[in-house]
Backbone bond lengths (Angstrom), bond angles and torsions (degrees), N, CA, C in turn:
res aa  C-N    CA-C-N  psi(-1)  N-CA   C-N-CA  omega(-1)  CA-C   N-CA-C  phi
1 M - - - 1.442 - - 1.522 109.53 -
2 S 1.270 115.84 156.81 1.448 120.75 177.24 1.515 110.25 -62.18
3 K 1.303 116.64 -43.81 1.448 122.47 177.52 1.520 107.90 -115.68
4 R 1.308 115.53 149.02 1.453 120.78 178.48 1.524 109.48 -72.97
5 I 1.322 117.29 129.17 1.460 122.85 176.90 1.531 107.35 -70.68
6 P 1.326 118.64 136.64 1.465 118.76 177.68 1.527 111.22 -67.09
7 S 1.317 115.24 150.76 1.459 119.27 176.05 1.524 109.26 -78.40
8 G 1.311 115.54 171.33 1.456 121.44 178.27 1.508 110.49 138.91
9 E 1.328 115.58 146.96 1.461 122.60 176.00 1.517 107.43 -119.88
10 H 1.322 116.16 120.52 1.453 121.56 -173.57 1.528 110.41 -122.40
11 P 1.338 117.66 111.59 1.461 119.58 174.68 1.526 110.00 -69.48
12 V 1.318 116.56 135.70 1.464 122.07 179.96 1.527 108.98 -140.46
13 S 1.316 115.36 167.96 1.464 121.35 175.73 1.513 109.68 -109.28
14 L 1.323 116.09 151.41 1.460 121.62 169.26 1.510 106.67 -95.25
15 D 1.324 116.17 137.26 1.462 117.74 176.59 1.530 109.19 -85.60
16 G 1.302 116.85 179.51 1.459 122.17 -176.42 1.521 114.43 -62.40
17 K 1.335 116.92 -20.18 1.465 120.50 179.50 1.522 112.58 -94.32
18 G 1.352 117.10 -1.30 1.459 120.69 -179.89 1.516 113.34 87.66
19 R 1.343 116.44 24.09 1.463 119.94 178.69 1.529 109.88 -95.89
20 V 1.321 114.97 146.82 1.452 123.37 177.32 1.526 107.89 -122.09
21 V 1.333 116.50 136.91 1.451 120.58 173.46 1.527 107.92 -79.86
22 I 1.310 116.33 123.16 1.461 120.76 175.81 1.532 107.17 -81.31
23 P 1.338 118.19 123.75 1.464 120.84 -178.10 1.537 112.00 -57.92
24 V 1.314 114.81 148.17 1.466 122.62 -175.28 1.529 113.18 -50.86
25 P 1.344 121.34 -44.08 1.470 119.18 -177.35 1.528 114.48 -58.26
26 F 1.317 118.03 -21.66 1.465 121.24 -177.42 1.527 113.54 -96.07
27 R 1.302 117.66 -16.57 1.470 120.06 -170.05 1.513 114.27 -63.40
28 E 1.323 118.23 -38.41 1.464 119.17 -177.17 1.524 111.75 -61.76
29 Y 1.316 117.90 -27.26 1.458 122.09 -179.95 1.524 111.80 -76.14
30 L 1.325 116.25 -16.99 1.463 120.96 -173.95 1.526 112.73 -114.22
31 Q 1.325 117.96 9.85 1.463 121.81 -175.86 1.520 113.20 -57.80
32 D 1.325 117.40 -35.62 1.464 120.49 -176.90 1.526 112.89 -85.36
33 G 1.311 116.51 -4.47 1.453 121.50 -178.20 1.512 110.33 126.03
34 L 1.316 115.00 172.79 1.455 120.46 -175.75 1.511 109.87 -155.01
35 V 1.307 114.65 166.76 1.456 121.70 175.37 1.520 107.43 -124.62
36 L 1.325 115.50 133.45 1.462 123.05 174.85 1.514 107.72 -106.32
37 T 1.326 117.38 133.61 1.459 120.85 176.28 1.519 110.05 -153.00
38 R 1.335 115.95 174.01 1.457 120.61 179.51 1.526 110.28 -64.97
39 G 1.318 116.08 137.64 1.455 121.23 171.90 1.517 109.56 -91.93
40 F 1.309 117.01 161.97 1.458 121.03 -173.67 1.525 113.81 -76.34
41 E 1.314 118.83 -25.62 1.463 120.48 -179.58 1.523 113.50 -103.30
42 G 1.306 118.61 3.36 1.456 119.93 176.02 1.510 115.48 117.91
43 G 1.311 117.66 0.23 1.456 120.65 174.34 1.519 109.91 -98.59
44 I 1.314 115.44 -163.39 1.458 122.47 177.28 1.520 107.90 -116.75
45 D 1.312 117.11 129.70 1.455 121.67 175.29 1.523 109.36 -87.21
46 V 1.328 115.39 137.09 1.465 123.38 176.21 1.523 106.22 -117.72
47 I 1.325 116.31 120.07 1.457 122.40 -172.48 1.520 109.09 -127.84
48 T 1.336 117.06 142.49 1.458 119.98 177.45 1.528 109.64 -66.17
49 L 1.327 116.17 156.40 1.471 119.92 177.69 1.527 111.45 -61.59
50 A 1.328 116.89 -37.62 1.465 119.84 -179.37 1.524 110.73 -63.24
51 D 1.327 117.30 -44.09 1.456 119.55 179.25 1.519 112.07 -70.46
52 W 1.321 116.71 -32.19 1.464 119.70 176.95 1.530 109.90 -65.50
53 A 1.317 117.05 -40.29 1.468 120.85 178.37 1.524 110.44 -61.08
54 K 1.332 117.57 -39.54 1.470 120.97 177.06 1.525 110.62 -63.50
55 L 1.322 116.35 -41.58 1.459 120.38 178.57 1.529 110.59 -63.40
56 E 1.324 116.50 -43.48 1.469 119.87 178.93 1.527 111.22 -59.02
57 E 1.320 116.72 -42.17 1.465 120.13 178.99 1.519 111.37 -60.37
58 R 1.331 115.81 -42.79 1.465 119.82 179.77 1.523 111.36 -67.49
59 L 1.325 116.69 -38.42 1.464 120.18 179.89 1.521 112.01 -65.41
60 E 1.333 116.29 -34.47 1.467 119.73 -179.59 1.518 111.99 -61.53
61 G 1.315 117.53 -25.28 1.463 120.94 -179.13 1.516 114.14 -88.59
62 L 1.323 117.95 -3.39 1.467 120.63 -178.06 1.525 110.87 -86.49
63 P 1.325 116.52 147.20 1.471 119.92 -179.71 1.528 111.34 -76.88
64 L 1.313 117.53 119.24 1.457 121.04 177.66 1.522 112.32 -73.95
65 T 1.333 116.81 -3.80 1.454 119.93 174.02 1.523 111.51 -77.89
66 D 1.332 116.77 -12.86 1.468 122.14 179.23 1.532 109.86 -86.18
67 P 1.337 118.61 121.06 1.471 120.62 -178.73 1.530 113.66 -59.19
68 A 1.334 118.20 -36.02 1.467 120.31 179.39 1.530 110.68 -64.88
69 T 1.325 116.48 -38.72 1.466 120.51 176.77 1.523 110.25 -63.11
70 R 1.316 116.29 -46.99 1.468 119.70 179.53 1.527 110.96 -60.65
71 N 1.327 116.86 -41.72 1.463 119.58 179.08 1.523 111.96 -64.16
72 F 1.319 116.87 -41.19 1.467 119.92 177.86 1.525 110.36 -63.27
73 V 1.330 116.69 -47.82 1.463 120.84 -179.43 1.531 110.16 -60.40
74 R 1.305 116.59 -42.10 1.466 121.47 179.65 1.526 110.88 -64.64
75 F 1.325 117.58 -42.33 1.456 121.61 -176.97 1.533 112.05 -74.42
76 Y 1.326 117.33 -47.25 1.464 121.24 -168.55 1.520 113.53 -98.97
77 Y 1.322 116.22 -43.48 1.466 120.23 -174.52 1.526 112.70 -83.02
78 A 1.311 117.22 -44.65 1.469 121.35 -173.47 1.528 114.01 -57.38
79 P 1.342 120.55 -42.05 1.465 119.10 -177.08 1.531 114.00 -83.38
80 A 1.308 117.74 0.05 1.466 121.16 -172.94 1.527 111.92 -62.90
81 Q 1.321 114.84 138.74 1.470 123.02 178.43 1.520 109.27 -123.70
82 K 1.313 116.60 120.32 1.469 120.46 173.24 1.518 107.56 -83.28
83 T 1.324 116.76 135.02 1.457 120.72 -177.28 1.528 109.60 -157.98
84 K 1.318 115.74 -176.67 1.468 122.68 177.76 1.512 109.17 -136.01
85 L 1.317 114.89 159.62 1.458 120.14 171.80 1.522 108.60 -71.85
86 D 1.317 116.95 145.36 1.461 118.99 174.93 1.533 109.16 -83.24
87 G 1.320 117.46 -176.50 1.462 122.63 -176.43 1.516 114.80 -61.69
88 Q 1.323 117.08 -21.33 1.463 121.00 177.70 1.526 112.38 -100.05
89 G 1.316 117.66 11.66 1.463 121.18 178.14 1.515 113.31 77.23
90 R 1.329 116.71 22.92 1.466 120.84 -179.88 1.526 110.12 -99.71
91 V 1.339 113.53 155.94 1.455 120.14 173.27 1.527 107.46 -129.78
92 L 1.326 114.88 136.88 1.456 121.08 177.24 1.525 108.88 -84.12
93 I 1.330 115.96 122.45 1.460 121.13 177.82 1.534 107.39 -89.74
94 P 1.334 118.14 119.37 1.464 119.81 179.82 1.534 111.43 -58.72
95 P 1.332 116.97 148.63 1.471 120.41 -177.87 1.528 114.33 -53.66
96 T 1.339 117.71 -38.96 1.471 118.69 -178.31 1.528 111.25 -65.62
97 L 1.324 117.37 -37.75 1.463 119.89 177.75 1.525 111.22 -73.48
98 R 1.341 117.35 -36.19 1.473 119.47 175.43 1.521 109.85 -60.31
99 R 1.314 116.23 -43.49 1.471 120.96 179.88 1.528 110.06 -63.69
100 F 1.323 117.31 -46.85 1.462 121.28 179.96 1.531 111.11 -56.94
101 A 1.336 116.85 -44.68 1.470 121.59 -176.04 1.526 112.84 -85.13
102 G 1.331 117.19 -4.83 1.459 119.81 -179.52 1.517 112.85 68.97
103 L 1.339 116.80 25.21 1.467 120.70 -177.22 1.522 110.95 -70.91
104 T 1.306 115.28 130.28 1.464 121.02 175.55 1.511 108.86 -121.36
105 D 1.325 118.28 -95.59 1.463 119.13 -176.36 1.529 114.21 -114.25
106 R 1.340 118.41 -21.43 1.461 121.65 -179.46 1.525 109.83 -122.04
107 A 1.326 115.88 138.49 1.461 121.40 -179.30 1.524 109.62 -139.31
108 V 1.318 114.77 168.09 1.457 122.64 172.09 1.520 106.63 -124.38
109 V 1.332 116.11 130.24 1.462 122.09 175.59 1.527 105.38 -108.78
110 T 1.329 115.92 123.86 1.459 119.75 -174.30 1.529 111.27 -133.29
111 G 1.326 115.58 145.36 1.454 121.77 176.46 1.516 109.66 -91.93
112 V 1.350 116.00 128.66 1.456 121.16 -175.82 1.531 108.96 -129.84
113 M 1.301 116.90 67.94 1.462 126.29 177.08 1.520 115.14 58.87
114 D 1.340 118.31 -66.72 1.454 120.09 -173.89 1.519 113.08 -111.33
115 R 1.342 116.58 4.45 1.462 119.82 -179.40 1.530 108.65 -160.76
116 I 1.303 114.09 173.00 1.455 122.04 173.29 1.521 105.80 -112.07
117 E 1.323 116.63 144.22 1.453 120.17 176.07 1.519 109.36 -120.03
118 I 1.326 115.45 144.29 1.465 121.83 173.91 1.523 106.33 -118.74
119 W 1.321 115.87 123.00 1.467 122.84 -177.32 1.517 109.77 -123.57
120 D 1.314 116.54 148.95 1.452 120.35 163.31 1.528 106.06 -61.57
121 E 1.329 117.23 135.30 1.464 120.81 -173.55 1.537 111.71 -58.45
122 G 1.327 117.60 -47.27 1.462 120.02 179.60 1.511 112.33 -62.18
123 R 1.331 116.77 -45.19 1.462 121.51 -179.39 1.526 110.63 -63.91
124 F 1.326 117.08 -37.55 1.466 121.56 179.69 1.529 110.71 -60.63
125 F 1.329 116.21 -50.07 1.459 119.05 -177.77 1.523 112.27 -71.06
126 E 1.326 118.36 -30.27 1.469 120.80 172.98 1.531 109.94 -64.33
127 H 1.334 116.32 -42.98 1.458 120.60 179.53 1.533 110.21 -62.89
128 L 1.328 117.21 -43.07 1.463 119.88 178.73 1.524 111.38 -63.21
129 E 1.312 116.79 -39.02 1.468 120.48 178.88 1.524 110.86 -63.51
130 K 1.328 117.62 -44.03 1.465 121.27 177.31 1.526 110.44 -62.65
131 T 1.331 116.26 -40.02 1.456 120.85 179.55 1.523 110.33 -63.47
132 R 1.304 116.61 -40.07 1.468 121.86 -178.92 1.522 110.99 -65.92
133 E 1.319 117.27 -31.06 1.461 122.32 -176.70 1.519 113.65 -79.25
134 T 1.322 117.89 -14.48 1.464 120.90 -178.04 1.523 109.63 -125.67
135 P 1.339 117.12 149.87 1.474 118.59 175.66 1.517 109.30 -62.27
136 F 1.292 116.80 130.05 1.457 118.85 -176.01 1.517 114.06 -131.18
137 V 1.323 119.00 1.29 1.457 120.01 179.51 1.525 108.18 -86.49
138 P 1.318 117.68 116.78 1.465 119.92 179.70 1.528 110.32 -59.90
139 E 1.300 115.52 149.46 1.467 121.36 -179.42 1.529 110.97 -53.50
140 S 1.328 117.25 -37.55 1.470 120.97 -177.84 1.528 112.99 -65.74
141 L 1.339 117.58 -16.31 1.472 120.10 -179.04 1.527 113.17 -108.63
142 R 1.290 118.40 -2.17 1.471 120.54 -174.35 1.522 112.80 -56.59
143 D 1.322 118.92 -38.89 1.463 121.25 -179.86 1.514 111.91 -70.52
144 I 1.321 118.04 -23.14 1.451 121.70 -177.89 1.540 110.62 -87.66
145 V 1.318 117.12 -43.93 1.454 122.31 -171.36 1.526 112.41 -87.98
146 I 1.312 117.60 -37.87 1.467 120.27 -173.87 1.513 110.62 -104.32
């Protein structure tokens, strides 16, 4: 992203229409619009339009003859929805993305450096527990984190 997304984990509710309130610290980054798509660990990635445009440019240069490229495009690009926050700072999560992320009534919205993620609350804490149980700091970061 052009600007670093602030960190933070914010519990939120989904309303009956599948809308989530985006917490105030994240809204300024999404004023011009956003893209919702599948996240790699089971949540939903929220990306600014500017960063999505950069991703599209990079994808256009990839060979579609490569099966890994096609799989990535199918997984990440194909389900993407361009949208905007409504007047109350909410975003409607499309049914297919809600189903993918297992979203029901409670979610966590979190800032992850270059994007925002929306997770089902239970799935989020299960993922964190699994992460805590296994070594997860890449070798390249060991001198920085530990």
